[in-house]
N, C-alpha and C positions, 0 to 999 in steps of 0.2 A: 658545741652548745653555747648559746648566748643568754646569760642571765638578764632578766629585766632590770632596768635601772630604778624603776619605781617599785614600791611594795606590791607583792603578789596578793591577789584576793585570798581570803581564807576559805570562801565558798561562794559560788555564784548561783543565781536563780534565774532560769530561762523563762522569759515571757514571750509568747507568740503574738506579736502585735498584728492587728487587722482592723478594718473599719468597725467591727463589733467589739473590739477590745483596743481602743486607742490609748494615747498617752494619759489621758485623764483617768481612764479605768486603772491603768498601771499605777498612777499616782495615789489613787484611793487604796490600793493594796499595800503601799509602802509600809505603813505602821505594822501591819501583820507580818510582813516579810522581814522587817527589821527585828521584830520580836522573835521570829523563828530562829534567827541566828546567822543568816548569810551576811556577807560583807559587800556584795555587789549584785545589782540586777544585770542580767544578761538579756539584751534586747535583740530580737530579730531585726533584719535590715530596716533602716529608718529613712532612707532616701526615697525620692519620688519613684513610684512604680506604677504598673498597670492598674487602672481604677478597679477597685473591688478585690484586688489580690489578697489572699489570706496568708501569704507567706512573705512577700516583699523581695524575692530573689529576681523578679523580672523588672529590674531598674530601667527607668526611661530618662531620668534627669539626675545627674550627679550634683547639680548646683543647688538643689533645694531639698529640705526635709519634707517628708510626705504630708500633704495637706489633709488627706483623709484621716491621718492619725492625730492631727492637731498642729502640724507645721512646726517650725523651729521654736516658736513661742511655747508650744505645748511640750516640746522636748526639754527646753530649758526649765520650764516649770517643774517637770518631773525630776530633772537633775537637782534642782534646788530643794525639793521636798525630800528626795533621797538623801541629799547631803545633810539636811537637818536631822535626819534619823540615823546618820552614821554610815550611809550606804553610798557606793560609787556606781558607775555605769560602765558596762562592757557592751560594745555594739558590734554586730555582725556586719561585715562589709563584703561586697561582691566584686572582685577585680576582674574576673574572667569574662563576663558577658553582660550584654544589655538585651532588653526585649525588642523584638520586632513586633510592635503592638498594632492593634486595630482601633483607630487609624494610626498610620505610621507617624503622622505629625506629632504625636505624643513624644516621640524620640527625635528631638530637634537635630542633633548631629547627623543621625541616619537620614532624616528628611533632606538635609542639604546635600548629602552624598548622592542620594537618588536623583536630585535635581541637577547637580553640577558634575557628577561623575568623578573620575580620578583627580581632576583639577581642584576639587573642593578641599579646603584646608582641613576638613574633618575626614578625608579619605584615609589618612594615616591612622585614624582611631580604630578602624575595623579590619579584621583579618580576612581580606578579600583577595582572591586570586583572579585578577582581571584578565589574565591570559588563559584561564581555565575554560575556554569555550564560550558559547553564547555571544560571539561577536564583540567581545570586550565589554559585555554587560553583566550586571549582577542579577543572578537568578532569584526571583521571589516566588516560591512555590505556595501560592495563596488561593489559586482558583479551585472551585469545587469540582470542576471537570476539565477535560481537554479544552484548549484555547478556542478551537472552532465552535464548541458547544456553548461556550460562556461569553463569546464576543457580544451577544445581544444584551448582556447585562452591563456593558460598559457605557459610561456617560461622560462626555468631555465638558468640563466647566471652564471654558476659555477665559472668562472674566477673572476667575480666581486662579487660573493656571493649574487646574487639578483634574486628574483622571479618577473617576469614581467607579467602584465596583461593590455593589451591596453596601456594607458598612465601611468598606475600605476607601481610602482616598490617597492618591499618589501624586507627587509633584510632577508637572510637565517640564521637560527640558525647554529652556527659553527659546522661543522662535518656532516651536513645533505645534503651537496651539491650534492652528488652522489647517493642519494636514488632515487628509482622509484617515479614518481610523486605522486601516492596515499599515499605512506608512507611519502614522503617529506612534503606533506600538513599537515598531522597529527602531524608531528614532530616539527612544528613551535610553537612559543609562542603565535601565533595569529591564529584565525580561519577565513578564508575568507568565506563570506556568501552573499547570495542574499540580496540586499538592503532592501527588505521588512521585513526581520527578525529583523531589528533594532528596530522596534516598540515593539516587545515582548521579544526579546532575548538579548538585549544589556546588557553588564555587566560593562559599565563605565558610570559615570555621564556625561551628556551633557548639553549644553545650550538649555533650553526649550526642543523642540523635534528635534533639529538639530544635527544629528549624526556626521556631519562634524566638530563640535566644542566640544572638549573633556574638561571636568572639570579639573581644576588645584587646588591642595591642598595648597593654600596660608596660611592656618592655621598652617602649618609646618614652623617653623622659618627659616630653611635652604632654603625651597622653596620660601618663601617670599623674603629672601635676594637675591636669584639668579634671581628671576623674576622682582625685583624692582631695581636692582643695577644701571642700566643705567639711569632710570628715576630719581632716587635719586641723582646720580652724577650730572645730569643736573640741578637739584634743587640746590645742593650745589654750583655749578659753576655760579649760577645766570642766567642760560638760561631759566629755568622754574620758574614761580612765584606762580602758583597755580595749583590745580588738580581737575578734574572732574572724579568721580569714576563710572564706568559702572557697572550696575546690582549688587549691594552689596547683594541683597537678595539671590543670588546664592551661597554665601559663607556659610561655617559652622557657623562662629561666626562673623557677621558684626561688632559688637561692639568691639571685640578684635582686629579685623583687623584695624579698624580705630584708635584705641589706638596706635597700633604699627606704623601706618603710620604717625600719628600726631607727635610722638616722632622722627621718622626718618626724617621728613621734618622740624622739629623745628616749628611746628604749622602753616605751610603755609595755606592760604585760600583753603579750600577743600569742594566741594559739592558732593552729592551722588544722583545717579539716583534711588531714592526711590519713588515708586508710592503709594500715600496715598489714601485710599478708604473712601469715605464718611467723617465721623468725625474723622477718624484715625489720630493720632498724631505721629510725628517723635519721636523715643525714645530719651528721654532727656539726656541719658548717652552717646550718640554718639559723638565722638570727631570730629566734622565737623561744617561747617558754616550753613548747612541746605541741602535742596534738590536742584535738578536741575530745579524745578519750575513748574511741571505739576499741582500742587495744586493751584498755582496762576492762571494758564491758565483756570482751571475750574471755578474759581470764577469770573474772568473777563468775560469770554464767557457767563456765566449765566446771567449777567446783561442785555445782549442784546437779551434775549429770553423772549417773552411775555408769562406768565404762562397761561392766558386764551386762547390765540391764539394757543399755542402749544397743548393744550387739544383739540381744534377744529381741528387742523391739524391732530391729531391722528384719530379723527372720520372720516375725509376724507380718510386718509390712510387705515383705516379698511374697509371702503366701497369700495375702489379702489382695494385693494390687497386681502381682505378676508382671512387673514392668520390664521392658527391654533394658539392657545395660545402659544405653545412652539416652534413655527416657526416664531416668530415675532409679534404675536398677544398680548402678554403680556411680559413686560420686564423681570420680575423675573422668569416667567416660561421659557422664552427663555434662560436665563442664566443658570437655573438649568439643562435643557436638554443638553445644550452645555457642561456643566461641567461633566455630566455623560458620554457623548460620549468621551470626552477627557481623563477622568480618566480610562475608560475601554479599550480604543483603543490606542490613541497616547502615553499615559503614562503607558502602561501595564508593561513595563520592570521596571520602577521605582517603581510601586506598588508591583511587585513581589519581588523586593529586600527588601522592607519593610515587606512583608509577611514572608520571610525567617528569617529575624532578629527577628520579633515578635514571630515566632514559637520557635526559640531557647530560647528566654526569657521565654516563656510560659512553656516550658518543665522543667524549674527550679523553677517556681513560684508556691508555695503551695496554694496560696489563690484562684485566679481565676482558673488557670489550665485547662487542657483538652479542649483547643480551637482548633477546626478543622481549617485547612488552609483556607477553604472556608469562615468560620466565621470571621477569622482575615482579610481576603481580603475584605469582605463586610464591616466590621467595619472601616477599613482604608478608603475605598472609601466613605462611608457615612459621615464620619467626614470631609474628605477633601472637598467634594462638598458643605458642609454647612459653610465653613469659609468665612466670608464677607470681608476679607482682604487678602493681598498677602501671609503673613506668620506670625506665632507666633514667639516670641523670648523667648524661655524657659530659656535661660541662662542669660537673662538681668533682673536684679533686678527691674529696673524701670518699666518693662513691666509685671512683675509677676502677679499682681492683675488683670489688665484688660484682659490679655491673658487667665488667668485661668477662668475668667467669660465668655469670648467669647467661649472657648472650652467647658465649661460646658453647655452653651446653645446649642451648636452644638451637644453635646453628647446626650442631652435629645431628640432631634429630630432624631438623628441617631438610637437610640434604637428602635424607632417606625418602622424601616425598617425590624426588625426581627419578625417572627411569634411566636417564642418560647422565652419567657423571659430569660430562663437560657442561651440560646445561645447569647442573647444580651449582656451578661457580657463581651463578647469580646470587646465591645465598651469601657467598663470601663478600660480594660487593655491598649487599644490603646490610650485612653484619657490620662491616667497617664503617659504613655511612651512619648507622644507628649509634655507633660509639663515638662518632665525630672524629675519626682518625684522619690525620692529614695526609696529603699525597706524598709519595716517596720521591726521591731525587729524579728518577727517570721521568716520572709524570710531570714534575715541575719543569724539566727541560723541554718536554713536549709542549707544555703550556707556553713557555717562552718563545719557542719556534712559532707556535700558532699566533702569538700576539704580534709578531713582526709583520705579518701580512694580513690577509682578510681573516675575519673571525671565523673559526671553524663552526661546524654544525652545532656544537653545544653552547656557543655564545662566547663572550669575552672571558678572560681569566677572572675578572672581578665577578661576573655572573656565575662562573663556576664555583668560586668560593662562597658566594651567597647561596647557591643551590645546596652546597654541602651543609652549611649551617641550617638552612631551611629544612632539609631532610631530617637531620638529627632531631630538631625541635618538633616537627610534625609527626615523626615516628613515635616520639615519646607521648605527645598529646593524644594521638590515635590509640596508643596502647592503653592509656588510662580510661578512655571512653569504652574501649573493647572490654576491659576487665569489669568495669561497672555494669555494662549492659549484659554481658554474658553470664557473670556470676550473680551479682546482686539482683538483677532484674529479669533473669531467665532461669538459671540453674537452681536458685533457691526455691523457685516455684515448681520445679520439676522433681524435687527430691524432698518431699514433705515428711520424711521419716519421723523426725523430732523437730517440730516447727520452732521451738525455742532456740535451736542451734542455727536456724536460717536467718541470721542477723548480720547487719553490716559489719564487715571485718571478720566474720565467723568462719568456721570450717565444719560444715555439717558432716563431712566424712570422718572427722575425729573430734566429736563435740566435747568430750570429757577432758578436764584438767586436774592434775593431782595437786595436793597441797604443796609438794616440793616445787612444782613448776610455778605455782602462784607466788610462793615466797621468793623464788629466783627472779621472777618478773618484778616484784615490788622492790627488791634490793637494787636491781638495775635502774629502775625508775628513780628511786631516791638518790642514787649516785649520779645519774646522767641528766635527768629531766625532773628535778624535784618540784617544779612549778607547773608541770603539765596539767592539763585538765583531765578529769575522769568523768565518765557518764554511765548511767544505766538506761535512761530513756531520753530520746530526743524527738525533734519534729520529723526525723527521718527514720527512726527505728520502725521496723515492720510490725512489731508488737511491743507494747510497753513492758517494763521490767516485771510487773506483777502478773501479767499474762504469761510471760515466759517462765516465771517461777511456778505457776500452776502446771504448765505443760511439762516442765523438767521433772516433776514428780513421776510422770509416766515412765521415765527411764528406770525408776526403782520398782515399778510394778507392771512390767510389760504384759504378763499373763492376765492381769485384771483388765488391762486395756483391751486385750484380745477378747476376753469374755464379755466385756461391756458391748463391744461391737456385735458379737454374736447374739447377745440378748436383744439387741435392737433389730435383729433379723434382716429381712430384705430392705428395710428402710436404710440400712447402712450402705446400700449400693444405689447409685443413680438409677432412676427408673428406666423402663424400656424406651421411653421417649428419647432420652439421651442416647440410648444405644442405637437408635435409628439414624443418628447424625453421621456425617462423613467420617469414616474411619474410627468411630468411637467403639465399635463392637457392641455386644449385647448389654454392656454396662460400662460405667466409668468409675471403677473403684478407687482410683487415685483421688478423684474429686471427693468421693465419700470420706476417705481417710482424712484428707485435708480439712473438709468441712466439719467433721465431728471433732477433730482436735482443736479447730478454731473456736467452735462453740464451747468446748470444755475450757479452753484458756480464758475466754471472755466471761464464763460463768453465766451463760444465758439461762433463764428459768425455763423449765419444760412446760411450756404453755402453747396452745394453739395461737398463731399470730393474730387471727381474726378475733379471737376471744380476748386477747390482751388489750385491744383497742388502743395500741400504742402508736404515736405518730412516727413517721419515717425518722430514722436516726437512733431509735431505741434499739435494744439488744438484737432482736431478730433481723431488723433491717440492716444493722451494721455488719452482722455476720454475712448476710447475703451480698452486700456490697464488697466486702473484703474477699469473699470467695470468687465473685465474678472478676474482680481485679486480678486475682491469682491466676485464673485460667487464661485470661488475656495475656498476662505477662509471660506465662509458661509458653504460650504460642504453639501448643500441640494440636488443639482442636478448634481454637478460635484465637484471635489476636486483636490488638487495638486497630490495626489497619485492614485486616481481613476478617470482619466479624461473621460469625456463624450464628445468626439470630435464633434459629430453632434450638441449637445446642445450648446457647446461653439461657434461653427461656426454660429449658428443661433443668438446667443446673439451679436456677433461681427457685423453681418450683420444688425441687428436691430439698434445698436448704430450708425453705420456709416450712415445708411439711415434715421434714425429718429432724435435723439437729435443733431446729427452733420450734418443734411441735411436740405433740404427745409422745411420739416414739422415743423422745430423748429422756424419758424418765430414768432409765438406767444410768445415763450420763450425769444427771443431777444427783442421783444417789451416790455415784462414784465420787463426785466432787465433795459431798458431805462427808463421806468416809475418809477422804484424804485431806480434809481441812486442817488437821493439826500439822501435817507435813508441808502443806502449802504455806501455812503460817511460818514455819521454820525457815523455808526458802526465802520468803518475802523479807522477814526481819534480818535474816543472815546476810542476804545480798545488800540490804540497806546499810547495815553497820559496817560491812567491809568497805563499801563505797565511801562512806563518810570518814573513815579513819585510816585508810591505806595512803601511801604516798601520792602526792598530787593534789590538785585543787578540785574538789567535787563540784560538779555542775548539776543542779537539780532541775528537772523539767517541771514546768508549771503543774501544780496539783499533785505531784508525786510524793509530797510529805504525808499524804493520805493514801488509802488504797486507790490505785489508779489503773483502770483497765481500758486500754485503747488498742485499736488495730492500726493497720497501715493508713497513711494519709489518704484522704483528708480527715479520717476519723480522729487522728491524734492531734489535730490542729484546732479543735473546738475551743472556744474560750474557757479559761481556767475557772475552777471553783475553789474557794478558800473557806476555811473554817476557823476564823479568829476566835469565835466563842468557845469552840472546843479546846483550843490552845489555852485560853484563859481559864477554862474549867480544870484542865490538867495542871496548870501552874498553881491553881488554888488548892491542889492536893487530892483532887478526885482521881480515882482509879480508872484506867481505860476500860470501856465497856465492850469494845470490839477491836478488830484488827486495825481499823482506822485510827482509833485512839492509841493503840500500842505503837503503831508506826509513827504517828505524829510525836508522841512523847520521846521515842528513841531518836528521831531526827532532830528535834529541838535540843535534846541533851548533847548530842554529838556536835552539832553546829555551834552551839554556844561555847562548848569547850574549845573548839578550834579558834573561835573569835577571841576568847579570853586569854588563850595561851597559844598564840601562833608559833612560838618558838618550839613547842613540842611536836609540831607537824611540818614545819617549813624546811627550807634548804639545809639549815644547820642541824636539823634533828637527825636521829638515826632510826633504823628499822631493824628490829631483831625478832626473828621467829621465836615463838614459844611452843616448844614441843610437848604434847601430851604424852603421858606414860601409862601404858596398859593395853588391854586387848582391843579396846575400841578407839585407839588413838587417832586412826585415820578419819574418824567422824568429827574431829575437832580441828578447826583452823584458828590459830591464835598468834598474836604478835604484839610487840611492845613498841610504842612510839615515844622517842625522846626520853626514855627511861621513866616516864611518868604516867603513861596511858596504856592499858592493856585491853585488847579486843579479843573476845572468844566467841566463836559462833559454831553452831551445829550444822554439819553437812550430811546429806543422805540420811535424814532422820528416820525415814520409813525403814530402811535397811537396818538402821541402828536398833529400832524397836523389834524387828523380826529376829535379830540375833541376840536378844536378851537385854538390850540397854547398855548403859555405861559400865556395868559391873564395878570393878575397882579402878577404873581409869581415872587418873588425876592430872592436874595441871599445876606445875610448880610456879608459884608467884615469885617474881624477882625479889631479891632480899633488900632489906632496908625499909623502914617505915611501915605504915599501915595502909592497906589498899581498901578503898571504899567503892562499892558497886553503886553506880549512879542511879540505876533504875529502882533498886530495892532499898538502898541506904545501908546495906549490910557491910560490916567491916571485917577484914581478914588480915592476918599478920603476914608481912613480907617474909619470903623464904620458905613458907609452908607449902605443902602439896595439898591442894584442895580437891576434893572429889568432884568430878564433873556432874555426877548425879545430884550433888548438893548445889554446886554453883549454878547449874542450868535447870534447876528443878521447876522454877516458876516461869522461866522464859528460855527459849532456845538460844538466846544471845546474852552476853554480859559485857558491860563497859565499866572498867575499873580505873580509878585514879589513885595514885600514891599520894597520900597526904604529907 
């Protein structure tokens, strides 16, 4: 672990910049956010991106700050205003990829590569396999249909040296302007192709499965310098104080990249968007402050899931949906099937590149040898689908032992997929290559012999070494794409038992976390990564924290959920129209379950959509959009690339007429009945997030009640309530959950800002154990010996079992403890009854005077 050389933020506030919310809008929000208590604004990417982008991760020009946001002048003005109010700036940067925009000319470096090919000085920027077929050309899968059908839409502009196709424009290779169209197309350094060919024929690395985002080779020092010059200049000028690194797992060498960045920024506070699975640990060698915080999200959310109730909820789900094991009936089976589908279909091009590289290596390897391409392909797939984490780190010494053990276990199971043991040796080769293991002495002798005469089939020894390094890197990069697409973007949508658990970094198969597990996690974070970021909601969460808090309550009352669905009768099942669609059967109960739970989480009023007269984007429309995205991502009855229009129409009609219509009255009634327990979850998660180890990152608007679904719903411009904060600061009592959450958030954030030593790297973390029959319903801990957090968990079950009874919490001795929300004072060393401490609020924040 590398500690930042500059002071860590005490708390950051994420602003999602876009043309509708530029730098000027962020500048207007500064006084309110400073008053709220954060120390830094956290900005989404600020470099030039595709026009109209609502996120900024589709960068087209690293040399300029985005004009649509106000340009560099606007960013500097925002920084100056922030500084005047005591705030710094943390900025998101995107090292892994750039956009393949429409038109391509927006990406200047890529334009030059398309014009001049491998000879272009920018060819080293992009991760292109020029030997990967297509006659040494770069495949561009942009055509609406097969080339023969689309040729009539091409137009050659010889004067400008451009080939036009609808809104696209591509540079012509010099000297080819006057060729007949068929010859002209073949003569370019790129091959225009039907968009469907991108799945299997692509010869450049992309971001996951998005062909519109091309991989950038920041491992090259010159490329690093060119793509980071503007950001680093703004760091040196004091405009930027910290960095958030998008998707480091896409890089060849994340550790090496972070070392270079750490030196270039003089150790500024930097966190990485690294998704940790299960008990996985962030590599200790990484020069950063920690992750962006999805691991903290998983541990906080898990506290509010009842382990027994979630098991019973699964039983009701199984009875209602009757899913096959690998279509949502069993979590592990669902993940495994999704992984096979993604690795054989969506990532076919990435796998084929690995096969070609492995075949070249095999041709030189005297030990295993004689591996058929099909055997290498199967070995690669079988190893990839069995990795339980996003990727191995073969080049990282701190990860060598655990990664070798992990790949060894995967290899044992992968060999079982082969019928002939000798053919299963392909797994051994792929296993060694993935670990980056070096050739043994016999192999080196064979290489030396081969180098004395003509180059053997596999190429020169230098090419052989390059192939080995390339395979290890590409295998790891493909593994991260596979994990993201198969788990986050497929399995999560096929296993909707408890939607609050289907979150980035989560484990829907085991959604509950015990207080002991939470305390162990916090103690480890305080010891190893005290300046890591922590989050509850982000621009990538599939449901905001408050939506998840509502849904988590269902794990405490699974029978009431079952009864609510029953009360809604046949409306709880997709109509017969959906049943007539391909393979959907007489109904699609999984969609029903998912849609009703989504509507419950968002808190949509039970009204007829037509009667509401609401514009698109309001509650009912947002639920319909989210459910349609869910069924496309699930890919069981429809998908993004193979749309089943009739099925999708039936799903939309069901959502608008069911969960968002009059049949949803029991749903609304259940929400009202569970409101006190939803409140406990919302406030409890909020306080844990703001006082646990790490640096809390608040997503825009979440200091208030914030209900948002999957993007783009969660990227709408933020709303602020400075007048409400001023009212609360003036002594007014909160009138609703918005007020309660804002008051709590401001109290905790201001405490962190005023006393960073109580929460920072030098502070300690001590669990505070409740004593009594309801002790498991309290999570409490002390920070720096001066701040005590106490929250209620599983509050519905607590009420059903008779309340706190005589359960108490012993306050650390010494001094007097003052509860910040109520002002009440309590003596140190005393055992305070939780029924007294948590009488007015399900949470308490105490400070020792």
